[in-house]
C-alpha positions as CSV (number, residue, x, y, z in Angstrom):
1,M,-0.1,0.0,0.0
2,N,2.0,3.0,-1.3
3,A,1.3,6.6,0.1
4,T,0.2,9.0,-2.6
5,I,0.1,12.2,-0.5
6,P,3.4,12.3,1.5
7,L,3.2,14.2,4.7
8,G,6.8,14.4,5.7
9,R,8.7,12.7,8.5
10,I,7.7,12.2,12.1
11,A,10.5,11.2,14.3
12,G,12.4,10.1,11.1
13,V,9.6,8.0,9.9
14,R,8.1,8.9,6.7
15,V,4.3,9.3,6.9
16,G,1.9,9.4,3.9
17,L,-1.8,9.4,3.0
18,H,-3.2,6.9,0.4
19,W,-6.0,8.6,-1.4
20,S,-8.6,6.1,0.2
21,V,-8.0,8.0,3.5
22,L,-10.6,10.4,2.3
23,G,-12.9,7.5,2.6
24,I,-12.6,7.6,6.5
25,V,-13.3,11.3,6.6
26,V,-16.3,10.9,4.3
27,L,-17.9,7.9,6.0
28,I,-17.5,9.4,9.5
29,T,-18.4,12.7,8.7
30,V,-21.5,11.7,6.8
31,G,-22.4,9.1,9.5
32,L,-22.3,11.5,12.3
33,A,-23.2,14.9,10.6
34,V,-26.3,13.3,8.5
35,H,-27.5,10.6,10.8
36,Q,-26.2,10.1,14.4
37,L,-25.7,13.7,15.8
38,P,-29.2,15.1,14.2
39,Q,-30.9,12.2,15.7
40,T,-29.4,12.4,19.1
41,F,-29.1,16.2,19.4
42,P,-31.8,17.8,17.2
43,G,-32.3,21.5,16.5
44,R,-28.7,22.3,15.8
45,S,-27.3,24.0,12.5
46,T,-26.3,22.1,9.5
47,A,-22.7,23.6,9.9
48,A,-22.7,22.6,13.5
49,Y,-23.1,18.9,12.5
50,V,-20.8,19.0,9.7
51,T,-18.0,20.6,11.9
52,S,-18.5,18.0,14.5
53,G,-18.4,15.2,12.1
54,V,-15.2,16.5,10.3
55,A,-13.5,17.1,13.7
56,A,-14.2,13.4,14.9
57,S,-13.0,12.0,11.4
58,L,-9.7,14.0,11.6
59,L,-9.0,13.2,15.1
60,L,-9.6,9.5,14.4
61,V,-7.0,9.6,11.5
62,F,-4.5,11.2,14.2
63,S,-5.4,8.4,16.6
64,L,-4.6,5.8,13.9
65,L,-1.3,7.6,13.2
66,G,-0.5,7.7,16.9
67,H,-1.2,3.7,16.8
68,E,1.1,3.1,13.9
69,L,3.9,5.4,15.2
70,A,4.0,3.3,18.3
71,H,4.6,0.2,16.1
72,A,7.3,2.0,14.2
73,A,8.9,3.4,17.2
74,V,9.2,0.0,19.0
75,A,10.3,-1.7,15.9
76,R,13.2,0.6,15.5
77,R,14.0,0.3,19.2
78,N,14.2,-3.6,18.5
79,G,16.4,-3.4,15.4
80,V,13.9,-3.3,12.6
81,A,14.0,-0.7,10.0
82,V,11.0,1.2,9.2
83,E,10.2,2.0,5.6
84,G,7.2,4.3,6.4
85,I,3.7,4.6,7.5
86,T,0.6,4.9,5.2
87,L,-2.8,5.8,6.4
88,W,-5.6,4.5,4.3
89,L,-9.4,3.5,4.1
90,L,-9.3,0.8,6.7
91,G,-6.8,2.3,9.1
92,G,-3.0,2.5,8.9
93,M,-0.1,0.3,8.1
94,A,3.5,0.5,9.3
95,R,5.7,-0.9,6.5
96,L,8.8,-2.7,8.2
97,R,11.9,-3.6,6.4
98,G,12.6,-6.9,8.1
99,E,11.5,-9.1,10.6
100,A,12.0,-9.0,14.5
101,S,15.2,-11.0,15.6
102,N,13.2,-13.0,18.5
103,A,9.7,-13.8,19.6
104,A,10.0,-11.2,22.5
105,A,10.7,-8.4,20.1
106,E,7.8,-9.5,17.9
107,L,5.4,-9.4,20.8
108,R,6.7,-5.9,21.9
109,I,6.2,-4.5,18.4
110,A,2.6,-6.1,18.0
111,V,1.2,-5.3,21.5
112,V,2.2,-1.5,21.7
113,G,-0.4,-0.5,18.9
114,P,-3.4,-1.7,20.9
115,L,-2.0,-0.4,24.0
116,V,-1.7,3.1,22.3
117,S,-5.2,2.7,21.2
118,A,-6.3,1.8,24.6
119,L,-4.4,4.8,26.2
120,L,-6.0,7.2,23.7
121,A,-9.4,5.8,24.7
122,G,-8.7,6.4,28.3
123,V,-7.5,9.9,27.5
124,F,-10.5,10.7,25.6
125,G,-12.8,9.1,28.2
126,V,-11.2,11.5,30.8
127,L,-11.5,14.5,28.5
128,A,-15.3,13.4,28.1
129,W,-15.9,13.2,31.9
130,G,-14.2,16.7,32.4
131,A,-16.1,18.2,29.4
132,H,-19.4,16.6,31.0
133,A,-18.5,18.2,34.5
134,A,-17.7,21.6,32.7
135,G,-20.9,21.6,31.0
136,V,-19.3,22.0,27.5
137,D,-21.6,21.8,24.6
138,E,-23.3,18.4,23.9
139,L,-21.8,18.2,20.4
140,V,-18.2,18.6,21.6
141,L,-18.9,16.2,24.3
142,A,-20.4,13.8,21.7
143,V,-17.3,14.0,19.4
144,I,-15.0,13.4,22.4
145,T,-17.1,10.4,23.6
146,Y,-17.1,9.0,20.0
147,L,-13.2,9.0,20.0
148,A,-13.1,7.3,23.3
149,L,-15.4,4.7,22.3
150,I,-13.8,4.2,18.7
151,N,-10.3,3.9,20.2
152,A,-11.5,1.4,22.7
153,V,-13.1,-0.8,19.8
154,L,-9.8,-0.5,17.8
155,A,-7.7,-1.6,20.8
156,V,-9.9,-4.7,21.3
157,F,-10.5,-5.5,17.5
158,N,-6.8,-5.3,16.9
159,L,-6.1,-7.9,19.5
160,V,-8.2,-10.7,17.7
161,P,-5.7,-13.4,17.3
162,A,-5.6,-13.4,13.5
163,A,-3.1,-11.9,11.0
164,P,-2.8,-9.2,9.8
165,L,-4.4,-7.7,12.8
166,D,-1.9,-6.9,15.9
167,G,-3.5,-9.9,17.7
168,G,-2.2,-12.1,14.8
169,R,1.3,-10.8,15.5
170,V,0.8,-11.6,19.2
171,L,-0.4,-15.1,18.3
172,R,2.8,-15.6,16.0
173,A,5.0,-14.4,18.8
174,V,3.5,-16.8,21.3
175,L,3.6,-19.6,19.0
176,W,7.2,-18.9,17.8
177,R,8.2,-18.9,21.4
178,W,6.4,-22.1,22.1
179,S,7.4,-24.0,18.9
180,G,10.8,-22.4,18.0
181,D,9.8,-22.1,14.4
182,R,9.2,-18.6,13.1
183,F,7.7,-19.4,9.7
184,K,5.3,-22.3,10.9
185,S,4.1,-19.8,13.6
186,A,3.4,-17.3,10.8
187,T,1.5,-19.8,8.8
188,W,-0.9,-20.6,11.8
189,S,-1.4,-17.0,12.4
190,A,-2.2,-16.4,8.7
191,R,-4.6,-19.2,8.6
192,A,-6.4,-17.7,11.5
193,G,-6.6,-14.5,9.5
194,L,-8.2,-16.3,6.5
195,G,-10.7,-17.7,8.9
196,L,-11.6,-14.4,10.4
197,G,-11.8,-12.9,6.9
198,Y,-14.2,-15.4,5.7
199,L,-16.3,-15.1,8.7
200,L,-16.5,-11.3,8.2
201,I,-17.5,-11.8,4.6
202,I,-20.4,-14.3,5.7
203,A,-21.6,-11.9,8.3
204,G,-21.5,-9.1,5.9
205,I,-23.6,-11.1,3.4
206,A,-26.1,-11.9,6.2
207,Q,-26.5,-8.4,6.9
208,L,-27.2,-7.3,3.4
209,I,-29.9,-10.2,3.2
210,G,-31.4,-8.4,6.4
211,Q,-31.3,-5.4,4.2
212,R,-28.6,-3.7,6.5
213,A,-26.2,-1.5,4.3
214,G,-23.6,-1.9,6.9
215,G,-22.9,-5.3,5.5
216,W,-20.9,-3.9,2.7
217,W,-18.3,-2.6,5.3
218,W,-18.0,-6.1,6.9
219,I,-17.5,-7.6,3.4
220,L,-14.8,-5.0,2.6
221,L,-13.0,-5.5,5.9
222,G,-13.2,-9.5,5.4
223,L,-11.9,-9.2,1.9
224,F,-8.9,-7.1,3.0
225,I,-8.2,-9.4,5.9
226,S,-8.3,-12.6,4.0
227,S,-6.3,-11.2,1.0
228,V,-3.5,-9.9,3.3
229,A,-3.6,-13.2,5.3
230,A,-3.2,-15.3,2.3
231,A,-0.2,-13.2,1.1
232,E,1.3,-13.6,4.6
233,E,0.9,-17.3,4.5
234,Q,2.6,-17.5,1.1
235,R,5.5,-15.5,2.5
236,A,5.7,-17.7,5.4
237,R,5.8,-20.7,3.2
238,L,8.4,-19.0,1.1
239,G,10.4,-18.2,4.1
240,T,10.5,-21.9,5.0
241,A,11.7,-22.9,1.6
242,L,14.5,-20.2,1.9
243,A,15.3,-20.8,5.6
244,D,19.0,-21.8,4.9
245,V,19.7,-19.6,1.9
246,R,21.8,-16.5,2.2
247,V,21.7,-13.6,0.2
248,R,25.3,-14.1,-1.2
249,D,24.0,-17.5,-2.5
250,V,21.7,-16.0,-5.0
251,M,22.6,-12.4,-5.8
252,S,23.8,-11.2,-9.0
253,H,27.5,-10.0,-9.0
254,P,29.5,-8.0,-10.3
255,V,26.8,-5.4,-10.7
256,D,26.4,-3.2,-13.7
257,T,25.8,0.5,-12.5
258,V,25.1,3.7,-14.3
259,A,26.3,7.4,-13.7
260,G,23.6,9.6,-12.2
261,A,24.7,12.4,-14.6
262,V,23.7,10.4,-17.8
263,T,20.6,11.4,-19.5
264,V,17.7,9.2,-19.8
265,E,17.8,9.4,-23.7
266,K,21.5,8.4,-23.7
267,F,21.0,5.6,-21.3
268,L,18.0,4.2,-23.4
269,R,19.8,4.6,-26.6
270,T,23.1,3.0,-25.8
271,A,22.4,0.5,-23.0
272,E,23.7,-2.9,-24.1
273,R,22.6,-5.2,-21.2
274,P,18.9,-5.7,-20.9
275,H,18.7,-5.2,-16.9
276,A,15.5,-3.9,-15.5
277,G,17.3,-1.8,-12.8
278,Y,20.6,-0.3,-12.4
279,P,22.3,1.1,-9.3
280,V,23.0,4.8,-9.7
281,V,26.6,6.2,-8.8
282,D,28.1,9.6,-8.4
283,G,31.3,10.9,-9.9
284,L,33.3,9.0,-7.1
285,G,31.4,5.8,-7.6
286,R,29.4,6.1,-4.5
287,V,26.0,4.5,-4.8
288,E,23.1,7.3,-4.8
289,G,20.1,5.1,-5.4
290,L,18.4,2.7,-8.0
291,A,16.9,3.4,-11.4
292,T,14.4,1.2,-13.2
293,V,14.1,1.1,-17.0
294,R,10.3,1.3,-16.4
295,R,10.6,4.7,-14.7
296,M,13.0,5.9,-17.5
297,R,10.7,4.9,-20.2
298,A,7.9,6.7,-18.2
299,V,9.8,10.0,-19.0
300,P,8.1,11.9,-21.9
301,Q,10.1,11.7,-24.9
302,R,10.5,15.4,-25.2
303,S,12.0,15.5,-21.8
304,R,14.4,12.5,-22.0
305,D,17.4,14.7,-23.3
306,S,17.2,17.1,-20.3
307,T,16.5,14.5,-17.6
308,T,19.2,12.7,-15.9
309,V,19.1,9.2,-14.4
310,R,19.8,10.6,-11.0
311,E,16.5,12.7,-11.2
312,I,14.3,9.9,-11.7
313,A,16.1,7.2,-9.5
314,T,14.8,6.0,-6.2
315,P,17.1,7.6,-3.4
316,L,19.4,5.1,-1.5
317,D,17.6,5.8,1.8
318,D,14.3,4.7,-0.1
319,T,15.9,1.5,-1.5
320,A,16.0,-1.9,0.1
321,T,19.5,-2.9,1.0
322,A,20.9,-6.2,2.5
323,T,24.4,-7.7,3.4
324,P,25.7,-10.8,1.9
325,G,25.3,-12.8,5.1
326,E,21.7,-12.1,5.7
327,P,19.2,-15.0,5.4
328,L,17.3,-14.6,2.0
329,S,14.0,-14.9,4.0
330,A,14.6,-11.9,6.1
331,V,15.0,-9.6,3.0
332,L,11.7,-10.6,1.4
333,P,9.7,-8.0,3.5
334,R,12.0,-5.3,2.1
335,L,10.8,-5.7,-1.5
336,S,9.2,-2.6,-2.8
337,S,7.6,-1.7,-6.1
338,E,9.4,1.6,-6.1
339,S,12.7,-0.1,-6.7
340,G,11.2,-2.8,-8.9
341,G,11.4,-5.5,-6.3
342,R,15.2,-5.1,-6.2
343,V,17.7,-5.2,-3.2
344,L,21.2,-3.7,-3.2
345,V,23.7,-5.8,-1.5
346,F,26.6,-4.0,0.5
347,D,29.5,-5.3,2.3
348,G,30.2,-2.3,4.6
349,R,30.0,0.6,2.1
350,E,30.9,-1.5,-1.1
351,L,28.3,-2.5,-3.5
352,V,28.8,-6.2,-3.9
353,G,25.8,-7.5,-5.6
354,I,21.9,-6.9,-6.4
355,L,18.9,-9.3,-5.8
356,A,16.3,-9.3,-8.3
357,P,12.9,-11.0,-8.1
358,S,14.2,-13.8,-10.7
359,D,17.1,-14.5,-8.2
360,I,14.5,-15.3,-5.5
361,S,12.3,-17.3,-7.8
362,G,15.3,-19.2,-9.1
363,A,16.3,-20.0,-5.5
364,V,12.8,-21.3,-4.7
365,A,13.1,-23.5,-7.9
366,E,16.4,-24.9,-6.7
367,R,15.2,-25.9,-3.3
368,G,15.0,-29.5,-4.5
369,G,18.5,-29.5,-5.5
370,H,21.9,-28.1,-4.6
371,V,22.2,-24.1,-4.1
372,H,25.7,-23.1,-5.0
373,R,27.3,-21.2,-1.9
374,P,30.4,-19.0,-3.1
375,E,32.9,-18.3,-0.4
376,D,32.6,-14.5,-0.9
377,A,30.5,-11.9,-2.5
378,G,32.6,-11.4,-5.5
379,P,34.5,-8.7,-6.9
380,P,33.4,-5.0,-6.7
381,P,30.9,-3.6,-9.1
382,R,31.7,-2.4,-12.5
383,N,30.3,0.7,-14.0
384,W,28.0,0.3,-17.0
385,W,29.1,3.7,-18.3
386,Y,30.8,6.7,-16.8
387,P,32.1,9.8,-18.5
388,G,35.8,9.3,-19.2
389,Q,35.6,5.5,-18.8
390,D,34.7,2.5,-21.0
391,Q,33.8,-0.2,-18.7
392,R,30.9,-2.1,-20.6
393,R,29.9,-5.6,-20.0
């Protein structure tokens, strides 16, 4: 789920909104301003109802952000890099570049989100009590009370032991500690998520049969949970197949790179090797990011002569990286569509390889046979082209 509206960074974590987050604002605003508030507190102006609905929806979005920031903060404290946070229609998602190193860290990362939601429910509850005692306007009190209740519901619902909910992560951590098998635990958690998703879909259909429009929401939530759970089960199975494979075993090396100063037109006209992605280097050979051929071809023809590869490349900070000795299964969560599913492999500061989707699929295909394990990561990368040099391969 990629962000379409970047909001900058909070505590070093990139935060963005998916366009569907507008759905949260619209659904809550309409639900409160058109139905619940006028029925409960009649006689107010339309502007008052709409203002209250918008305030409630925006404060809920900030509550979801707090929930996800808690996951991100604890993940970073436990050595798991955080790619960013995206808020969208059904809540939020903290994108982690890796997995917890042990079951205890997994448990801490999982449980902190619901704890923050419960804390927010308590804070809003205390504010509602104080507002009632102070005789604050009923609409303001209704908004604060709504936020207390919805955060409490989020805390409880997220603890349901089924992936991809936080409770599924808690279940995975407990099973991991009990069984000692990370991937088998993830598979069990994902299957619980599939069961929950199907139950929600069935419940939604039953509501629609009973002519309750809210059934569509249950079906949407069930479809989301079941689809993500299925993907997590697939990833767990893949992790099992690749458990003893290291990045150095399957990465491609040496690496063809491209100078950032080269124009897109020159690259597309003269490139000899049909790779889908190229590390971008500066004048000193330092890696700056990763450029994919797809993004280059997306540049309008009239702009290719004036657009450099550096300008369209994904910056290094936003590109997935790994070390040669890492387990391949630990790298899978870092794959990103922004970099074409590619991972740059560094030994210290030296680029020694690149990992592409085809390398991973090849490793899976070879699990029935022998996987070659070189003793080192190979020679340093070669430039595809750099001004003043001729190092084509």
